[in-house]
PDB file of N, CA, C and O in Angstrom, chain B, residues numbered from 101:
ATOM      1  N   MET B 101     127.398  92.526 106.125  1.00  0.00           N
ATOM      2  CA  MET B 101     126.558  92.086 107.212  1.00  0.00           C
ATOM      3  C   MET B 101     127.341  92.534 108.605  1.00  0.00           C
ATOM      4  O   MET B 101     128.454  92.053 108.818  1.00  0.00           O
ATOM      5  N   ALA B 102     126.805  93.372 109.461  1.00  0.00           N
ATOM      6  CA  ALA B 102     127.493  93.791 110.732  1.00  0.00           C
ATOM      7  C   ALA B 102     127.581  92.805 111.722  1.00  0.00           C
ATOM      8  O   ALA B 102     126.813  91.863 111.914  1.00  0.00           O
ATOM      9  N   VAL B 103     128.715  93.154 112.401  1.00  0.00           N
ATOM     10  CA  VAL B 103     128.988  92.142 113.619  1.00  0.00           C
ATOM     11  C   VAL B 103     127.833  92.217 114.488  1.00  0.00           C
ATOM     12  O   VAL B 103     127.479  91.201 115.086  1.00  0.00           O
ATOM     13  N   ALA B 104     127.245  93.242 114.617  1.00  0.00           N
ATOM     14  CA  ALA B 104     126.066  93.351 115.558  1.00  0.00           C
ATOM     15  C   ALA B 104     124.854  92.306 115.170  1.00  0.00           C
ATOM     16  O   ALA B 104     124.257  91.642 116.017  1.00  0.00           O
ATOM     17  N   TYR B 105     124.576  92.264 113.711  1.00  0.00           N
ATOM     18  CA  TYR B 105     123.601  91.388 113.355  1.00  0.00           C
ATOM     19  C   TYR B 105     124.041  89.909 113.651  1.00  0.00           C
ATOM     20  O   TYR B 105     123.223  89.135 114.148  1.00  0.00           O
ATOM     21  N   ILE B 106     125.158  89.552 113.392  1.00  0.00           N
ATOM     22  CA  ILE B 106     125.783  88.271 113.707  1.00  0.00           C
ATOM     23  C   ILE B 106     125.648  87.955 115.371  1.00  0.00           C
ATOM     24  O   ILE B 106     125.192  86.907 115.829  1.00  0.00           O
ATOM     25  N   SER B 107     126.084  88.951 116.065  1.00  0.00           N
ATOM     26  CA  SER B 107     125.823  88.832 117.514  1.00  0.00           C
ATOM     27  C   SER B 107     124.463  88.568 117.976  1.00  0.00           C
ATOM     28  O   SER B 107     124.252  87.786 118.903  1.00  0.00           O
ATOM     29  N   ILE B 108     123.537  89.188 117.369  1.00  0.00           N
ATOM     30  CA  ILE B 108     122.107  89.029 117.626  1.00  0.00           C
ATOM     31  C   ILE B 108     121.690  87.640 117.201  1.00  0.00           C
ATOM     32  O   ILE B 108     120.909  86.962 117.869  1.00  0.00           O
ATOM     33  N   LEU B 109     122.229  87.245 116.082  1.00  0.00           N
ATOM     34  CA  LEU B 109     121.857  85.728 115.782  1.00  0.00           C
ATOM     35  C   LEU B 109     122.402  84.767 116.690  1.00  0.00           C
ATOM     36  O   LEU B 109     121.767  83.750 116.971  1.00  0.00           O
ATOM     37  N   ALA B 110     123.530  85.010 117.170  1.00  0.00           N
ATOM     38  CA  ALA B 110     124.245  84.048 118.188  1.00  0.00           C
ATOM     39  C   ALA B 110     123.473  84.104 119.374  1.00  0.00           C
ATOM     40  O   ALA B 110     123.223  83.054 119.965  1.00  0.00           O
ATOM     41  N   LEU B 111     123.020  85.306 119.846  1.00  0.00           N
ATOM     42  CA  LEU B 111     122.302  85.447 121.172  1.00  0.00           C
ATOM     43  C   LEU B 111     120.990  84.818 121.015  1.00  0.00           C
ATOM     44  O   LEU B 111     120.520  84.212 121.978  1.00  0.00           O
ATOM     45  N   ASP B 112     120.288  84.898 119.815  1.00  0.00           N
ATOM     46  CA  ASP B 112     118.918  84.251 119.609  1.00  0.00           C
ATOM     47  C   ASP B 112     119.107  82.749 119.607  1.00  0.00           C
ATOM     48  O   ASP B 112     118.193  82.016 119.986  1.00  0.00           O
ATOM     49  N   MET B 113     120.295  82.260 119.181  1.00  0.00           N
ATOM     50  CA  MET B 113     120.563  80.893 119.101  1.00  0.00           C
ATOM     51  C   MET B 113     120.607  80.274 120.498  1.00  0.00           C
ATOM     52  O   MET B 113     119.865  79.352 120.834  1.00  0.00           O
ATOM     53  N   TRP B 114     121.535  80.847 121.299  1.00  0.00           N
ATOM     54  CA  TRP B 114     121.857  80.295 122.514  1.00  0.00           C
ATOM     55  C   TRP B 114     121.035  80.868 123.747  1.00  0.00           C
ATOM     56  O   TRP B 114     120.967  80.234 124.800  1.00  0.00           O
ATOM     57  N   GLU B 115     120.412  82.102 123.566  1.00  0.00           N
ATOM     58  CA  GLU B 115     119.565  82.792 124.525  1.00  0.00           C
ATOM     59  C   GLU B 115     120.475  82.893 125.853  1.00  0.00           C
ATOM     60  O   GLU B 115     119.961  82.748 126.963  1.00  0.00           O
ATOM     61  N   ASP B 116     121.768  83.133 125.696  1.00  0.00           N
ATOM     62  CA  ASP B 116     122.568  83.467 126.880  1.00  0.00           C
ATOM     63  C   ASP B 116     123.833  84.197 126.277  1.00  0.00           C
ATOM     64  O   ASP B 116     124.563  83.691 125.425  1.00  0.00           O
ATOM     65  N   LYS B 117     124.000  85.467 126.834  1.00  0.00           N
ATOM     66  CA  LYS B 117     125.038  86.280 126.254  1.00  0.00           C
ATOM     67  C   LYS B 117     126.383  85.650 126.384  1.00  0.00           C
ATOM     68  O   LYS B 117     127.131  85.554 125.412  1.00  0.00           O
ATOM     69  N   ASP B 118     126.691  85.231 127.537  1.00  0.00           N
ATOM     70  CA  ASP B 118     128.035  84.604 127.703  1.00  0.00           C
ATOM     71  C   ASP B 118     128.304  83.507 126.784  1.00  0.00           C
ATOM     72  O   ASP B 118     129.409  83.423 126.247  1.00  0.00           O
ATOM     73  N   VAL B 119     127.343  82.625 126.553  1.00  0.00           N
ATOM     74  CA  VAL B 119     127.527  81.417 125.565  1.00  0.00           C
ATOM     75  C   VAL B 119     127.661  82.146 124.195  1.00  0.00           C
ATOM     76  O   VAL B 119     128.663  81.924 123.515  1.00  0.00           O
ATOM     77  N   ALA B 120     126.873  82.852 123.836  1.00  0.00           N
ATOM     78  CA  ALA B 120     126.982  83.573 122.533  1.00  0.00           C
ATOM     79  C   ALA B 120     128.236  84.234 122.268  1.00  0.00           C
ATOM     80  O   ALA B 120     128.745  84.177 121.148  1.00  0.00           O
ATOM     81  N   ILE B 121     128.816  84.915 123.314  1.00  0.00           N
ATOM     82  CA  ILE B 121     130.092  85.564 123.083  1.00  0.00           C
ATOM     83  C   ILE B 121     131.252  84.585 123.071  1.00  0.00           C
ATOM     84  O   ILE B 121     132.218  84.735 122.323  1.00  0.00           O
ATOM     85  N   ALA B 122     131.127  83.598 123.910  1.00  0.00           N
ATOM     86  CA  ALA B 122     132.270  82.457 123.758  1.00  0.00           C
ATOM     87  C   ALA B 122     132.202  81.756 122.378  1.00  0.00           C
ATOM     88  O   ALA B 122     133.239  81.395 121.822  1.00  0.00           O
ATOM     89  N   TRP B 123     130.970  81.560 121.822  1.00  0.00           N
ATOM     90  CA  TRP B 123     130.925  80.803 120.565  1.00  0.00           C
ATOM     91  C   TRP B 123     131.571  81.709 119.430  1.00  0.00           C
ATOM     92  O   TRP B 123     132.251  81.202 118.539  1.00  0.00           O
ATOM     93  N   LEU B 124     131.344  82.980 119.501  1.00  0.00           N
ATOM     94  CA  LEU B 124     131.884  83.971 118.523  1.00  0.00           C
ATOM     95  C   LEU B 124     133.404  84.265 118.661  1.00  0.00           C
ATOM     96  O   LEU B 124     134.079  84.826 117.798  1.00  0.00           O
ATOM     97  N   ALA B 125     133.823  83.844 119.779  1.00  0.00           N
ATOM     98  CA  ALA B 125     135.356  84.125 120.191  1.00  0.00           C
ATOM     99  C   ALA B 125     136.321  82.950 119.883  1.00  0.00           C
ATOM    100  O   ALA B 125     137.539  83.098 119.790  1.00  0.00           O
ATOM    101  N   ARG B 126     135.652  81.734 119.729  1.00  0.00           N
ATOM    102  CA  ARG B 126     136.535  80.529 119.732  1.00  0.00           C
ATOM    103  C   ARG B 126     136.593  80.018 118.380  1.00  0.00           C
ATOM    104  O   ARG B 126     135.736  80.321 117.550  1.00  0.00           O
ATOM    105  N   PRO B 127     137.671  79.174 118.097  1.00  0.00           N
ATOM    106  CA  PRO B 127     137.770  78.734 116.712  1.00  0.00           C
ATOM    107  C   PRO B 127     136.567  77.755 116.522  1.00  0.00           C
ATOM    108  O   PRO B 127     136.197  77.092 117.491  1.00  0.00           O
ATOM    109  N   ASN B 128     136.010  77.649 115.446  1.00  0.00           N
ATOM    110  CA  ASN B 128     134.863  76.830 115.057  1.00  0.00           C
ATOM    111  C   ASN B 128     135.218  75.759 113.947  1.00  0.00           C
ATOM    112  O   ASN B 128     135.846  76.120 112.952  1.00  0.00           O
ATOM    113  N   GLN B 129     134.863  74.577 114.092  1.00  0.00           N
ATOM    114  CA  GLN B 129     135.142  73.482 113.250  1.00  0.00           C
ATOM    115  C   GLN B 129     134.458  73.644 111.969  1.00  0.00           C
ATOM    116  O   GLN B 129     135.067  73.448 110.917  1.00  0.00           O
ATOM    117  N   ALA B 130     133.209  73.997 111.996  1.00  0.00           N
ATOM    118  CA  ALA B 130     132.343  74.308 110.841  1.00  0.00           C
ATOM    119  C   ALA B 130     132.911  75.454 110.067  1.00  0.00           C
ATOM    120  O   ALA B 130     132.528  75.547 108.901  1.00  0.00           O
ATOM    121  N   LEU B 131     133.749  76.334 110.508  1.00  0.00           N
ATOM    122  CA  LEU B 131     134.267  77.385 109.810  1.00  0.00           C
ATOM    123  C   LEU B 131     135.940  77.161 109.561  1.00  0.00           C
ATOM    124  O   LEU B 131     136.816  78.025 109.605  1.00  0.00           O
ATOM    125  N   ASP B 132     136.065  75.857 109.312  1.00  0.00           N
ATOM    126  CA  ASP B 132     137.576  75.534 109.233  1.00  0.00           C
ATOM    127  C   ASP B 132     138.481  75.997 110.291  1.00  0.00           C
ATOM    128  O   ASP B 132     139.600  76.418 110.000  1.00  0.00           O
ATOM    129  N   GLY B 133     138.079  75.947 111.456  1.00  0.00           N
ATOM    130  CA  GLY B 133     138.880  76.395 112.659  1.00  0.00           C
ATOM    131  C   GLY B 133     139.109  77.856 112.803  1.00  0.00           C
ATOM    132  O   GLY B 133     139.908  78.266 113.645  1.00  0.00           O
ATOM    133  N   GLN B 134     138.441  78.675 112.014  1.00  0.00           N
ATOM    134  CA  GLN B 134     138.439  80.120 112.190  1.00  0.00           C
ATOM    135  C   GLN B 134     137.588  80.667 113.298  1.00  0.00           C
ATOM    136  O   GLN B 134     136.715  79.939 113.770  1.00  0.00           O
ATOM    137  N   ILE B 135     137.762  81.883 113.755  1.00  0.00           N
ATOM    138  CA  ILE B 135     137.106  82.348 114.860  1.00  0.00           C
ATOM    139  C   ILE B 135     135.878  83.206 114.169  1.00  0.00           C
ATOM    140  O   ILE B 135     136.119  84.121 113.382  1.00  0.00           O
ATOM    141  N   PRO B 136     134.675  82.863 114.500  1.00  0.00           N
ATOM    142  CA  PRO B 136     133.632  83.651 113.872  1.00  0.00           C
ATOM    143  C   PRO B 136     133.752  85.118 113.947  1.00  0.00           C
ATOM    144  O   PRO B 136     133.554  85.761 112.917  1.00  0.00           O
ATOM    145  N   ILE B 137     134.061  85.741 115.078  1.00  0.00           N
ATOM    146  CA  ILE B 137     133.924  87.239 115.104  1.00  0.00           C
ATOM    147  C   ILE B 137     135.059  87.782 114.216  1.00  0.00           C
ATOM    148  O   ILE B 137     134.925  88.879 113.672  1.00  0.00           O
ATOM    149  N   GLU B 138     136.248  86.995 114.044  1.00  0.00           N
ATOM    150  CA  GLU B 138     137.211  87.525 113.047  1.00  0.00           C
ATOM    151  C   GLU B 138     136.747  87.495 111.725  1.00  0.00           C
ATOM    152  O   GLU B 138     137.048  88.398 110.944  1.00  0.00           O
ATOM    153  N   LEU B 139     135.935  86.401 111.345  1.00  0.00           N
ATOM    154  CA  LEU B 139     135.437  86.273 109.930  1.00  0.00           C
ATOM    155  C   LEU B 139     134.549  87.401 109.616  1.00  0.00           C
ATOM    156  O   LEU B 139     134.459  87.752 108.440  1.00  0.00           O
ATOM    157  N   CYS B 140     133.875  88.018 110.544  1.00  0.00           N
ATOM    158  CA  CYS B 140     132.850  88.858 110.296  1.00  0.00           C
ATOM    159  C   CYS B 140     133.392  90.302 110.006  1.00  0.00           C
ATOM    160  O   CYS B 140     132.587  91.212 109.809  1.00  0.00           O
ATOM    161  N   LYS B 141     134.717  90.521 109.978  1.00  0.00           N
ATOM    162  CA  LYS B 141     135.355  91.591 109.390  1.00  0.00           C
ATOM    163  C   LYS B 141     135.240  91.766 108.038  1.00  0.00           C
ATOM    164  O   LYS B 141     135.424  92.882 107.553  1.00  0.00           O
ATOM    165  N   ALA B 142     134.935  90.731 107.298  1.00  0.00           N
ATOM    166  CA  ALA B 142     134.542  90.817 105.751  1.00  0.00           C
ATOM    167  C   ALA B 142     133.215  90.340 105.476  1.00  0.00           C
ATOM    168  O   ALA B 142     132.823  89.333 106.067  1.00  0.00           O
ATOM    169  N   GLU B 143     132.493  90.919 104.676  1.00  0.00           N
ATOM    170  CA  GLU B 143     131.136  90.603 104.214  1.00  0.00           C
ATOM    171  C   GLU B 143     131.053  88.954 103.965  1.00  0.00           C
ATOM    172  O   GLU B 143     130.174  88.259 104.472  1.00  0.00           O
ATOM    173  N   SER B 144     132.067  88.463 103.137  1.00  0.00           N
ATOM    174  CA  SER B 144     131.926  87.012 102.831  1.00  0.00           C
ATOM    175  C   SER B 144     132.088  86.117 104.127  1.00  0.00           C
ATOM    176  O   SER B 144     131.474  85.054 104.215  1.00  0.00           O
ATOM    177  N   GLY B 145     132.925  86.566 105.127  1.00  0.00           N
ATOM    178  CA  GLY B 145     133.136  85.925 106.325  1.00  0.00           C
ATOM    179  C   GLY B 145     131.790  85.990 107.132  1.00  0.00           C
ATOM    180  O   GLY B 145     131.384  84.993 107.729  1.00  0.00           O
ATOM    181  N   SER B 146     131.152  87.100 107.138  1.00  0.00           N
ATOM    182  CA  SER B 146     129.821  87.334 107.922  1.00  0.00           C
ATOM    183  C   SER B 146     128.875  86.299 107.228  1.00  0.00           C
ATOM    184  O   SER B 146     128.211  85.556 107.951  1.00  0.00           O
ATOM    185  N   LYS B 147     128.785  86.218 106.005  1.00  0.00           N
ATOM    186  CA  LYS B 147     127.783  85.252 105.414  1.00  0.00           C
ATOM    187  C   LYS B 147     128.122  83.809 105.812  1.00  0.00           C
ATOM    188  O   LYS B 147     127.233  82.991 106.049  1.00  0.00           O
ATOM    189  N   GLN B 148     129.409  83.521 105.877  1.00  0.00           N
ATOM    190  CA  GLN B 148     129.736  82.146 106.348  1.00  0.00           C
ATOM    191  C   GLN B 148     129.286  81.911 107.782  1.00  0.00           C
ATOM    192  O   GLN B 148     128.774  80.839 108.103  1.00  0.00           O
ATOM    193  N   VAL B 149     129.468  82.882 108.626  1.00  0.00           N
ATOM    194  CA  VAL B 149     129.153  82.779 110.112  1.00  0.00           C
ATOM    195  C   VAL B 149     127.632  82.614 110.112  1.00  0.00           C
ATOM    196  O   VAL B 149     127.121  81.727 110.796  1.00  0.00           O
ATOM    197  N   GLN B 150     126.944  83.385 109.414  1.00  0.00           N
ATOM    198  CA  GLN B 150     125.433  83.352 109.311  1.00  0.00           C
ATOM    199  C   GLN B 150     124.900  82.011 108.888  1.00  0.00           C
ATOM    200  O   GLN B 150     123.971  81.502 109.515  1.00  0.00           O
ATOM    201  N   ARG B 151     125.435  81.433 107.877  1.00  0.00           N
ATOM    202  CA  ARG B 151     125.147  80.160 107.394  1.00  0.00           C
ATOM    203  C   ARG B 151     125.188  79.057 108.351  1.00  0.00           C
ATOM    204  O   ARG B 151     124.348  78.160 108.413  1.00  0.00           O
ATOM    205  N   VAL B 152     126.391  79.200 109.215  1.00  0.00           N
ATOM    206  CA  VAL B 152     126.707  78.250 110.360  1.00  0.00           C
ATOM    207  C   VAL B 152     125.530  78.459 111.466  1.00  0.00           C
ATOM    208  O   VAL B 152     124.929  77.464 111.871  1.00  0.00           O
ATOM    209  N   LEU B 153     125.257  79.543 111.872  1.00  0.00           N
ATOM    210  CA  LEU B 153     124.392  79.721 112.878  1.00  0.00           C
ATOM    211  C   LEU B 153     122.941  79.339 112.421  1.00  0.00           C
ATOM    212  O   LEU B 153     122.196  78.736 113.194  1.00  0.00           O
ATOM    213  N   LEU B 154     122.532  79.711 111.103  1.00  0.00           N
ATOM    214  CA  LEU B 154     121.323  79.235 110.686  1.00  0.00           C
ATOM    215  C   LEU B 154     121.100  77.702 110.535  1.00  0.00           C
ATOM    216  O   LEU B 154     120.011  77.154 110.706  1.00  0.00           O
ATOM    217  N   ALA B 155     122.273  77.066 110.191  1.00  0.00           N
ATOM    218  CA  ALA B 155     122.279  75.608 110.106  1.00  0.00           C
ATOM    219  C   ALA B 155     122.034  75.017 111.504  1.00  0.00           C
ATOM    220  O   ALA B 155     121.209  74.129 111.716  1.00  0.00           O
ATOM    221  N   LEU B 156     122.770  75.547 112.388  1.00  0.00           N
ATOM    222  CA  LEU B 156     122.608  75.108 113.793  1.00  0.00           C
ATOM    223  C   LEU B 156     121.128  75.275 114.209  1.00  0.00           C
ATOM    224  O   LEU B 156     120.540  74.336 114.747  1.00  0.00           O
ATOM    225  N   GLU B 157     120.536  76.421 113.975  1.00  0.00           N
ATOM    226  CA  GLU B 157     119.343  76.664 114.546  1.00  0.00           C
ATOM    227  C   GLU B 157     118.240  75.508 113.917  1.00  0.00           C
ATOM    228  O   GLU B 157     117.213  75.143 114.488  1.00  0.00           O
ATOM    229  N   TRP B 158     118.620  75.144 112.894  1.00  0.00           N
ATOM    230  CA  TRP B 158     117.657  74.196 112.042  1.00  0.00           C
ATOM    231  C   TRP B 158     118.187  72.622 112.221  1.00  0.00           C
ATOM    232  O   TRP B 158     117.692  71.683 111.596  1.00  0.00           O
ATOM    233  N   GLY B 159     119.180  72.508 113.096  1.00  0.00           N
ATOM    234  CA  GLY B 159     119.714  71.155 113.366  1.00  0.00           C
ATOM    235  C   GLY B 159     120.681  70.456 112.431  1.00  0.00           C
ATOM    236  O   GLY B 159     120.817  69.233 112.416  1.00  0.00           O
ATOM    237  N   GLY B 160     121.329  71.274 111.672  1.00  0.00           N
ATOM    238  CA  GLY B 160     122.334  70.715 110.723  1.00  0.00           C
ATOM    239  C   GLY B 160     123.562  71.524 110.643  1.00  0.00           C
ATOM    240  O   GLY B 160     123.660  72.566 111.290  1.00  0.00           O
ATOM    241  N   LEU B 161     124.479  71.103 109.896  1.00  0.00           N
ATOM    242  CA  LEU B 161     125.838  71.759 109.707  1.00  0.00           C
ATOM    243  C   LEU B 161     125.751  72.466 108.312  1.00  0.00           C
ATOM    244  O   LEU B 161     125.073  72.041 107.376  1.00  0.00           O
ATOM    245  N   ALA B 162     126.542  73.626 108.289  1.00  0.00           N
ATOM    246  CA  ALA B 162     126.596  74.307 107.118  1.00  0.00           C
ATOM    247  C   ALA B 162     127.468  73.542 106.192  1.00  0.00           C
ATOM    248  O   ALA B 162     127.677  73.959 105.053  1.00  0.00           O
TER     249      ALA B 162
END
């Protein structure tokens, strides 16, 4: 899964480019403190980030 796809999901979630970029660049508790954009370097990490974004969209945690 490409970084671009995850970026689009984040932008869709927050509807603000700066907020989406900040979320992608900061350690995330739902990802065990890892940085979402760094996780996206591997397919498995991209899937983890996608799950968190989709869970947030639907009002839950991954």
